C-alpha positions as CSV (number, residue, x, y, z in Angstrom):
1,X,-91.7,62.2,50.7
2,X,-91.3,66.0,50.6
3,X,-94.8,66.9,49.5
4,X,-97.3,64.0,50.4
5,X,-100.2,66.5,49.6
6,X,-99.0,66.1,45.9
7,X,-99.5,62.3,46.4
8,X,-102.5,62.5,44.1
9,X,-100.2,63.2,41.1
10,X,-98.2,60.1,41.9
11,X,-99.6,56.7,40.7
12,X,-99.7,54.4,43.6
13,X,-99.0,55.1,47.3
14,X,-95.7,57.0,47.9
15,X,-95.4,55.4,51.3
16,X,-95.6,51.9,49.9
17,X,-93.1,53.0,47.2
18,X,-90.7,54.3,50.0
19,X,-91.0,51.1,52.1
20,X,-90.1,48.8,49.0
21,X,-87.2,51.1,48.2
22,X,-86.0,51.0,51.8
23,X,-86.1,47.2,51.9
24,X,-84.1,46.8,48.7
25,X,-81.5,49.1,49.7
26,X,-81.2,47.5,53.3
27,X,-81.0,43.9,51.7
28,X,-78.3,44.9,49.1
29,X,-76.3,46.9,51.6
30,X,-76.1,43.7,53.8
31,X,-74.9,41.6,50.7
32,X,-72.1,44.5,49.9
33,X,-71.0,44.4,53.5
34,X,-70.7,40.7,53.4
35,X,-68.9,40.7,50.0
36,X,-66.4,43.3,50.9
37,X,-64.7,41.5,53.8
38,X,-61.7,40.6,51.8
39,X,-60.9,43.6,49.9
40,X,-57.2,43.6,50.8
41,X,-55.3,44.4,47.5
42,X,-55.8,46.3,44.4
43,X,-56.8,43.1,42.6
44,X,-59.6,42.4,45.1
45,X,-60.9,46.0,45.0
46,X,-60.9,46.4,41.1
47,X,-61.2,42.9,39.8
48,X,-62.9,41.0,42.6
49,X,-59.9,38.8,43.0
50,X,-60.8,37.4,39.4
51,X,-63.2,34.9,41.3
52,X,-66.3,35.0,39.2
53,X,-67.3,32.4,36.7
54,X,-68.4,33.1,33.2
55,X,-72.2,32.7,34.1
56,X,-71.9,34.9,37.1
57,X,-70.0,37.6,35.2
58,X,-72.3,37.2,32.2
59,X,-75.2,38.1,34.6
60,X,-73.3,41.0,36.0
61,X,-72.5,42.3,32.5
62,X,-76.2,42.2,31.7
63,X,-76.7,43.9,35.1
64,X,-74.2,46.6,34.2
65,X,-75.4,47.1,30.6
66,X,-79.3,46.9,31.0
67,X,-79.2,50.4,32.5
68,X,-82.1,52.8,33.1
69,X,-81.8,53.7,29.4
70,X,-82.6,50.1,28.5
71,X,-85.6,49.8,30.8
72,X,-87.2,53.2,31.1
73,X,-85.7,55.0,28.1
74,X,-86.4,52.3,25.3
75,X,-89.8,51.2,26.7
76,X,-90.7,55.2,26.6
77,X,-89.3,55.5,23.2
78,X,-91.2,52.5,21.7
79,X,-94.4,53.8,23.4
80,X,-94.1,57.2,22.1
81,X,-92.3,56.8,18.6
82,X,-93.1,53.1,17.9
83,X,-90.9,51.3,15.4
84,X,-88.2,53.9,15.6
85,X,-87.9,53.5,19.4
86,X,-87.2,49.8,18.9
87,X,-84.1,50.6,16.8
88,X,-82.3,51.5,20.2
89,X,-82.9,47.9,21.3
90,X,-81.5,46.4,18.1
91,X,-78.4,48.7,18.3
92,X,-77.6,47.9,21.8
93,X,-77.9,44.2,21.3
94,X,-76.0,43.9,17.8
95,X,-73.1,45.8,19.5
96,X,-72.4,42.8,21.6
97,X,-71.2,40.7,18.6
98,X,-68.6,43.4,18.0
99,X,-67.6,43.2,21.7
100,X,-67.5,39.3,21.5
101,X,-65.6,38.9,18.1
102,X,-63.3,42.0,18.5
103,X,-62.3,42.6,22.1
104,X,-63.6,40.3,24.9
105,X,-61.1,37.5,24.8
106,X,-58.1,39.6,23.6
107,X,-58.4,42.3,26.4
108,X,-58.8,39.7,29.1
109,X,-55.5,38.1,27.9
110,X,-53.5,41.4,27.7
111,X,-54.6,43.5,30.6
112,X,-54.8,43.7,34.3
113,X,-57.4,46.1,35.6
114,X,-58.1,48.9,33.0
115,X,-58.2,49.7,29.5
116,X,-55.1,51.8,29.7
117,X,-53.3,48.6,30.8
118,X,-54.0,47.2,27.3
119,X,-53.3,50.5,25.4
120,X,-50.0,51.5,27.1
121,X,-48.8,47.7,26.8
122,X,-46.6,48.2,23.7
123,X,-46.7,52.2,23.6
124,X,-45.1,54.9,25.8
125,X,-46.6,54.2,29.2
126,X,-47.0,57.9,30.6
127,X,-48.8,59.8,27.7
128,X,-51.0,56.9,26.7
129,X,-52.1,56.1,30.1
130,X,-53.1,59.8,30.8
131,X,-55.0,59.9,27.5
132,X,-56.9,56.7,28.3
133,X,-57.6,57.7,31.8
134,X,-59.1,61.0,30.5
135,X,-61.3,59.4,27.9
136,X,-62.5,56.8,30.5
137,X,-63.5,59.5,32.9
138,X,-65.3,61.5,30.2
139,X,-67.3,58.5,29.1
140,X,-68.1,57.5,32.6
141,X,-69.3,61.1,33.4
142,X,-71.8,61.2,30.3
143,X,-73.1,57.7,31.3
144,X,-73.4,58.9,35.0
145,X,-75.4,62.0,33.8
146,X,-78.0,59.7,32.2
147,X,-78.3,57.4,35.2
148,X,-78.7,60.2,37.5
149,X,-81.4,62.1,35.4
150,X,-83.2,58.7,35.2
151,X,-83.1,58.3,39.0
152,X,-84.5,61.8,39.4
153,X,-87.3,61.3,37.0
154,X,-88.4,57.8,38.4
155,X,-88.3,58.6,42.1
156,X,-90.0,62.0,41.5
157,X,-92.9,60.1,39.5
158,X,-93.2,57.7,42.6
159,X,-93.3,60.1,45.3
160,X,-95.3,62.7,43.3
161,X,-92.6,65.4,43.3
162,X,-93.3,67.8,40.5
163,X,-91.0,70.7,41.5
164,X,-87.2,71.0,40.6
165,X,-86.1,71.4,44.2
166,X,-87.5,68.1,45.2
167,X,-86.1,66.3,42.2
168,X,-82.6,67.8,42.9
169,X,-82.9,66.4,46.5
170,X,-83.8,63.1,45.2
171,X,-80.8,63.0,42.9
172,X,-78.6,63.9,45.9
173,X,-79.9,61.0,47.9
174,X,-79.3,58.5,45.1
175,X,-75.7,59.8,44.6
176,X,-74.9,59.6,48.3
177,X,-76.2,56.0,48.3
178,X,-74.0,55.0,45.2
179,X,-70.9,56.5,46.9
180,X,-71.6,54.4,50.0
181,X,-72.0,51.1,47.9
182,X,-68.8,51.5,46.1
183,X,-66.7,52.9,49.1
184,X,-67.8,49.6,51.0
185,X,-68.1,46.9,48.4
186,X,-65.4,47.5,45.7
187,X,-65.8,45.5,42.8
188,X,-67.0,42.4,44.6
189,X,-69.9,43.9,46.2
190,X,-70.8,46.0,43.0
191,X,-70.8,42.7,40.9
192,X,-73.2,40.9,43.3
193,X,-75.5,44.0,43.3
194,X,-75.5,43.7,39.5
195,X,-76.3,40.0,39.4
196,X,-79.2,40.4,41.8
197,X,-80.4,43.3,39.9
198,X,-80.1,41.4,36.4
199,X,-82.2,38.6,37.7
200,X,-84.8,40.9,39.3
201,X,-85.0,43.2,36.2
202,X,-85.5,40.2,33.7
203,X,-87.9,38.6,36.0
204,X,-89.9,41.7,36.4
205,X,-90.0,42.4,32.8
206,X,-90.9,38.9,31.9
207,X,-93.9,39.1,34.3
208,X,-95.2,42.3,32.7
209,X,-94.7,41.0,29.3
210,X,-96.8,37.7,30.0
211,X,-99.3,39.9,31.6
212,X,-99.6,42.4,28.6
213,X,-99.8,39.5,26.1
214,X,-102.6,37.8,28.3
215,X,-104.7,40.9,28.2
216,X,-104.4,40.8,24.3
217,X,-105.1,37.0,24.1
218,X,-101.7,36.2,23.6
219,X,-101.6,37.6,20.2
220,X,-98.9,40.1,19.3
221,X,-101.0,41.4,16.2
222,X,-104.0,42.2,18.6
223,X,-101.6,44.2,20.7
224,X,-100.4,46.2,17.9
225,X,-104.0,46.9,16.7
226,X,-104.9,48.1,20.2
227,X,-101.8,50.3,20.2
228,X,-102.8,51.9,16.8
229,X,-106.4,52.3,18.2
230,X,-105.1,54.3,21.3
231,X,-102.5,56.2,19.2
232,X,-105.3,57.0,16.7
233,X,-102.8,56.6,13.9
234,X,-101.1,53.5,12.1
235,X,-97.9,55.4,11.9
236,X,-96.4,54.0,15.2
237,X,-96.0,50.7,13.4
238,X,-94.2,52.1,10.5
239,X,-90.5,53.3,10.3
240,X,-89.8,56.9,10.2
241,X,-92.0,58.5,12.9
242,X,-88.8,59.9,14.6
243,X,-85.9,59.4,12.1
244,X,-87.8,59.6,8.8
245,X,-89.0,63.2,9.1
246,X,-86.1,64.8,7.1
247,X,-82.7,64.0,5.3
248,X,-81.0,65.2,8.5
249,X,-83.1,62.9,10.8
250,X,-82.1,59.9,8.5
251,X,-78.3,60.9,8.8
252,X,-78.9,61.2,12.6
253,X,-80.2,57.6,12.7
254,X,-77.2,56.4,10.9
255,X,-75.0,58.3,13.4
256,X,-77.0,56.9,16.3
257,X,-76.6,53.4,15.0
258,X,-72.8,53.6,14.4
259,X,-72.4,55.1,18.0
260,X,-74.6,52.3,19.6
261,X,-72.9,49.3,17.7
262,X,-69.3,50.5,17.9
263,X,-69.5,52.1,21.3
264,X,-70.2,49.1,23.5
265,X,-67.0,47.5,22.6
266,X,-65.2,50.5,24.0
267,X,-67.2,51.3,27.1
268,X,-64.7,51.2,30.0
269,X,-67.1,49.9,32.6
270,X,-68.1,47.0,30.3
271,X,-64.5,46.2,29.3
272,X,-63.4,46.3,33.0
273,X,-66.0,43.4,33.7
274,X,-63.8,41.0,31.5
275,X,-61.0,41.4,34.1
276,X,-63.1,39.8,37.0
277,X,-62.9,36.2,35.4
278,X,-59.9,33.9,35.8
279,X,-59.4,33.0,32.1
280,X,-60.1,34.0,28.6
281,X,-62.4,31.1,28.1
282,X,-64.6,32.3,30.9
283,X,-64.5,35.9,29.4
284,X,-66.0,34.4,26.2
285,X,-68.5,32.5,28.1
286,X,-69.5,35.5,30.0
287,X,-70.2,37.4,26.8
288,X,-72.3,34.6,25.5
289,X,-74.3,34.4,28.7
290,X,-74.7,38.4,28.6
291,X,-75.8,38.2,24.8
292,X,-78.8,35.6,25.7
293,X,-79.9,37.6,28.9
294,X,-79.7,41.0,27.1
295,X,-81.4,39.7,24.0
296,X,-84.3,38.1,25.8
297,X,-84.8,41.4,27.7
298,X,-84.8,43.5,24.6
299,X,-87.5,41.3,23.1
300,X,-89.6,42.1,26.2
301,X,-89.0,45.8,25.7
302,X,-90.8,45.6,22.4
303,X,-94.0,44.1,24.0
304,X,-93.8,46.4,27.0
305,X,-93.3,49.6,24.9
306,X,-96.3,48.7,22.5
307,X,-98.3,47.7,25.7
308,X,-97.7,51.0,27.2
309,X,-98.9,52.6,23.9
310,X,-102.0,50.5,23.9
311,X,-102.9,50.7,27.6
312,X,-101.9,54.4,28.4
313,X,-101.2,56.2,25.2
314,X,-98.4,58.5,24.1
315,X,-100.0,61.8,25.1
316,X,-100.6,60.7,28.7
317,X,-97.1,59.2,29.1
318,X,-95.4,62.5,27.9
319,X,-97.6,64.5,30.3
320,X,-96.5,62.5,33.3
321,X,-93.6,63.8,35.5
322,X,-90.5,62.1,33.9
323,X,-91.9,62.1,30.4
324,X,-91.2,59.3,28.1
325,X,-89.2,57.7,30.8
326,X,-92.3,57.1,33.0
327,X,-93.9,54.7,30.4
328,X,-92.8,51.4,32.1
329,X,-93.8,52.5,35.6
330,X,-97.2,53.8,34.4
331,X,-97.8,50.5,32.6
332,X,-96.9,48.6,35.9
333,X,-99.5,50.6,37.7
334,X,-102.1,50.0,35.0
335,X,-101.4,46.2,35.3
336,X,-100.9,45.5,39.0
337,X,-101.8,48.5,40.9
338,X,-99.7,50.2,43.5
339,X,-97.7,47.0,44.7
340,X,-96.4,46.0,41.0
341,X,-95.6,49.7,40.5
342,X,-93.6,49.8,43.7
343,X,-91.9,46.5,42.8
344,X,-91.0,47.5,39.3
345,X,-89.8,51.0,40.4
346,X,-87.8,49.3,43.1
347,X,-86.1,47.2,40.3
348,X,-85.5,50.2,38.2
349,X,-84.1,52.0,41.1
350,X,-81.8,49.1,41.8
351,X,-80.8,49.1,38.1
352,X,-79.7,52.7,38.4
353,X,-77.7,52.0,41.6
354,X,-75.9,49.0,40.1
355,X,-75.0,50.7,37.0
356,X,-73.9,53.9,38.6
357,X,-71.8,51.8,41.1
358,X,-70.1,50.0,38.2
359,X,-69.3,53.3,36.4
360,X,-68.0,54.9,39.6
361,X,-65.6,52.0,40.3
362,X,-64.4,52.0,36.7
363,X,-63.7,55.9,36.9
364,X,-62.0,55.6,40.3
365,X,-59.9,52.6,39.2
366,X,-58.8,54.5,36.2
367,X,-57.7,57.6,38.1
368,X,-56.0,55.6,41.0
369,X,-54.4,53.0,38.9
370,X,-53.6,54.9,35.6
371,X,-52.8,58.3,36.8
372,X,-51.9,57.9,40.5
373,X,-50.1,54.6,40.7
374,X,-48.6,54.3,37.1
375,X,-47.9,58.0,36.2
376,X,-47.4,60.1,39.6
377,X,-45.8,57.3,41.6
378,X,-44.2,55.6,38.5
379,X,-45.6,52.2,39.2
380,X,-44.4,52.1,42.7
381,X,-47.3,53.3,45.0
382,X,-46.9,52.5,48.7
383,X,-48.9,49.3,49.9
384,X,-52.5,50.2,50.2
385,X,-52.1,53.7,48.9
386,X,-53.7,53.0,45.6
387,X,-57.0,51.7,47.0
388,X,-57.0,54.7,49.4
389,X,-56.8,57.1,46.4
390,X,-59.5,55.1,44.5
391,X,-61.8,55.4,47.4
392,X,-61.2,59.2,47.7
393,X,-61.8,59.6,43.8
394,X,-65.2,57.7,44.3
395,X,-66.5,60.5,46.6
396,X,-65.3,63.4,44.1
397,X,-66.8,61.6,41.2
398,X,-70.1,61.0,43.1
399,X,-70.3,64.8,44.0
400,X,-69.6,65.7,40.4
401,X,-72.2,63.2,39.1
402,X,-74.9,64.7,41.5
403,X,-74.3,68.2,40.1
404,X,-74.4,67.0,36.5
405,X,-77.5,64.8,37.2
406,X,-79.3,68.0,38.5
407,X,-78.4,69.8,35.3
408,X,-79.6,66.9,32.8
409,X,-82.8,66.3,34.7
410,X,-85.7,65.8,32.3
411,X,-83.7,64.7,29.1
412,X,-84.6,61.3,27.5
413,X,-82.2,58.8,29.1
414,X,-81.8,56.5,26.1
415,X,-80.7,59.5,24.3
416,X,-78.1,60.7,26.9
417,X,-76.7,57.2,27.0
418,X,-76.3,57.2,23.2
419,X,-74.0,60.4,23.7
420,X,-71.9,58.5,26.1
421,X,-71.7,55.6,23.4
422,X,-70.6,58.0,20.8
423,X,-67.9,59.4,22.9
424,X,-66.6,55.9,23.7
425,X,-66.7,55.0,20.1
426,X,-64.7,58.1,18.9
427,X,-62.2,58.2,21.7
428,X,-61.6,54.6,22.7
429,X,-62.6,52.1,19.9
430,X,-60.0,53.1,17.2
431,X,-57.1,52.9,19.6
432,X,-58.2,49.6,21.0
433,X,-58.6,48.1,17.3
434,X,-55.3,49.4,16.2
435,X,-53.4,48.5,19.4
436,X,-54.7,44.8,19.0
437,X,-54.4,44.3,15.3
438,X,-52.0,46.9,13.6
439,X,-48.2,46.5,13.9
440,X,-47.2,49.9,12.8
441,X,-49.4,51.7,15.5
442,X,-47.5,54.2,17.4
443,X,-47.7,56.3,20.6
444,X,-48.4,59.4,18.4
445,X,-51.1,57.7,16.7
446,X,-52.8,56.7,19.9
447,X,-52.7,60.2,21.3
448,X,-54.1,61.8,18.1
449,X,-56.8,59.3,17.9
450,X,-57.9,59.5,21.6
451,X,-57.7,63.3,22.0
452,X,-58.9,63.9,18.5
453,X,-61.9,61.5,18.8
454,X,-62.8,62.9,22.3
455,X,-62.5,66.5,21.3
456,X,-64.4,66.2,18.0
457,X,-67.3,64.3,19.7
458,X,-67.5,66.8,22.7
459,X,-67.3,69.8,20.3
460,X,-70.0,68.5,18.0
461,X,-72.2,67.7,21.0
462,X,-71.8,71.2,22.3
463,X,-72.9,72.7,18.8
464,X,-75.8,70.3,18.4
465,X,-79.4,70.8,19.1
466,X,-79.0,68.6,22.2
467,X,-77.4,71.7,24.0
468,X,-79.3,74.6,22.4
469,X,-81.7,75.8,19.8
470,X,-84.8,73.7,20.4
471,X,-87.4,73.7,23.3
472,X,-86.1,70.5,24.6
473,X,-82.4,71.4,24.6
474,X,-80.4,71.6,27.8
475,X,-80.3,75.4,27.4
476,X,-83.6,76.1,25.9
477,X,-83.1,79.9,25.6
478,X,-79.7,79.8,23.8
479,X,-79.2,79.2,20.1
480,X,-75.8,78.1,18.8
481,X,-76.6,74.8,17.1
482,X,-74.4,75.1,14.1
483,X,-74.3,71.2,13.6
484,X,-77.7,69.7,12.8
485,X,-76.9,66.2,14.1
486,X,-78.0,65.2,17.5
487,X,-75.3,62.3,17.7
488,X,-71.9,63.1,16.6
489,X,-70.9,59.5,15.7
490,X,-70.9,59.7,11.9
491,X,-68.4,62.4,11.9
492,X,-66.2,61.8,14.9
493,X,-65.8,57.9,14.7
494,X,-64.2,57.9,11.2
495,X,-62.3,61.1,12.1
496,X,-60.7,59.3,15.0
497,X,-59.7,56.2,13.0
498,X,-58.2,58.6,10.4
499,X,-56.2,60.5,13.0
500,X,-54.8,57.3,14.5
501,X,-53.6,56.1,11.1
502,X,-52.3,59.5,10.2
503,X,-50.5,60.0,13.6
504,X,-48.8,56.6,13.2
505,X,-47.6,57.1,9.4
506,X,-46.2,60.6,10.2
507,X,-44.4,59.3,13.5
508,X,-40.6,59.2,12.8
509,X,-40.1,57.0,16.1
510,X,-40.7,53.2,15.8
511,X,-42.2,51.3,18.8
512,X,-40.5,48.2,20.1
513,X,-41.2,45.4,17.9
514,X,-40.4,42.9,20.7
515,X,-43.2,44.4,22.9
516,X,-45.6,44.4,19.9
517,X,-44.9,40.6,19.2
518,X,-45.3,39.9,22.9
519,X,-48.6,41.6,23.0
520,X,-49.8,39.8,19.9
521,X,-48.9,36.3,21.3
522,X,-50.4,37.2,24.8
523,X,-53.7,38.7,23.4
524,X,-54.3,35.5,21.2
525,X,-53.1,32.8,23.5
526,X,-53.1,34.2,27.0
527,X,-49.7,33.1,27.8
528,X,-48.1,35.5,30.2
529,X,-51.3,36.8,31.4
530,X,-51.4,34.8,34.4
531,X,-47.9,36.1,35.4
532,X,-49.2,39.7,34.9
533,X,-52.2,39.0,37.2
534,X,-50.1,38.1,40.2
535,X,-47.3,40.6,40.4
C-alpha cells in the first residue's frame, strides 16, 4: 500500500489482499451497525442484554480465545520448533477444563458485568474494585500488545512492507478500526464479529488441513517424514528442541505450562463472556461448545505447523517479514496461491480485530463500571453516564494499545500472550478461587494477593530475558536480565496464593458471614442472580 515497488517481497498480490481486507471490514461494519441499534443500558452495552444462547456464546468464546497467537503464533512455533511448539496448543486447551470446573457457572451466578463484581461481593467494595480494575487493565494491555504486534507483522507481510515506519502505520490503522468497532457495537456487535470470525477461522484452517493431508496421501506419518526431510534433522519430532536445551529451559517450560493452564480461568475478557448468557446452564453449555471448537482447531494447528515445516522449511519462515508468525500465511500461498493467501490473511486479520474488540470492551467496562460508577460515583452514576465514560475509555485504551503495539512489533505472539496469561494467573486467579471457595478470605488477603501477584509478575518480566540481555529481547542493547526465566508463572502464581492466605490469616477484621453465605448459595444455585441482573 505504501511501497508497491516492494511488492516483490510480498507473496501474492498486495492489491488483491487489500481488496479482500476491505470487503471483510465493510461486511462486519454493517453487522456491527445493525447489532448496535438497541444499546440503551449498561447491560446492553457490556453484556449484550444477556440475549445469547449457549451455542452462540460458545462460538463467540472460541472466537475471542482463538487469537492471533493461536493461529499465527502456534503454527509458527510448530513449524520452527516442532514438538515443543505444540505444547502451547495443549496448554491452551487443557486450561478450559479449569475454567469449566472452577469458574464458569459460579461466576455467572454471582456477578453482573465484571470480575470485580464477583470479588467485591462479600469484601469491602472500594479497595477490592480498584484492585480488580487495575489487574484487568494490565492483563488486557499485555494481550492487546500481542494482537497489535500480530497485526503489524501480518499486514506488513501481505503488503510487502519491510520498514519500521510502514509497519507502525499499519498498526495505527488496525487500532483505529478497533476503536470504531467497539464504540459503535458494544458487546453485542463485538459478539457477532467474534462468532463470524470463529466460523471463518475454523473453516479456513479445516480447508488447509485437508489440503496438506491430501498432498501427503492422507498419511500423517508421510507428512512428518517430509517435515524431517525439509528440516534436515529428525529433532523436530522430538521433545526438547526449545525447552530441553538446559535446566533453566525445562523450568521455563513448567512455568509456561502453569501460566497457560491457570491463566485462562482468570482472563477478564473470557470471564466477561459468561455474563452474556441468560442462565448458568447456558454458561456451562457455552464452555462445552467452546472446548469442542477450540479442541478441533488445535488439532488442525498440528497438521498446519508440520505442513509449513515440510513445504516451506523453518529457515525460510524465519527469514520472512513477521518471522515465525508468517508460517500460516506462507503455507496458504504455497497451497492455493494469492487467492487463498488473501482469504486466510483476511481471516487472520479478522481474528485480530475480533479479539482486540473483546479486550477493549472488557477494559472499558472495568474502568467505567468498577472505578467510575462504583467508586467515584458510589454506585449512583447519572443515567447514561456510565456508557459515555466506557466509550471515552475505549478511545484512550486504543491509543495506548497502538503505541505499545509499535513497541512490541516483531516479537513472537504466542509468547507475548503467554505473558498476559501469567499476569492473569498471578493477579486474578488466587483471589477468584479464594472468594468462591474459602470462608475465611478477607479484604486484606484479596488486596495482598492481587497487588502482590501483579507486582511480582511484572517485576519478574522486567528483569527477564524477554526485556533485555539477548538479541531478540525488546531492548536488545541493554542487559539487566537477572532472572533467567522468560515466563514468571512458576514464582508469581504460588506467591500470590501464599499472600492471599497470609493476608487473610493476619487480618484482624472479620468479613460479614451473612454476605459470605449469600455468595455461596448464589454461586452454587443462581438464586438471587436474576434479581441482581435487573436492578
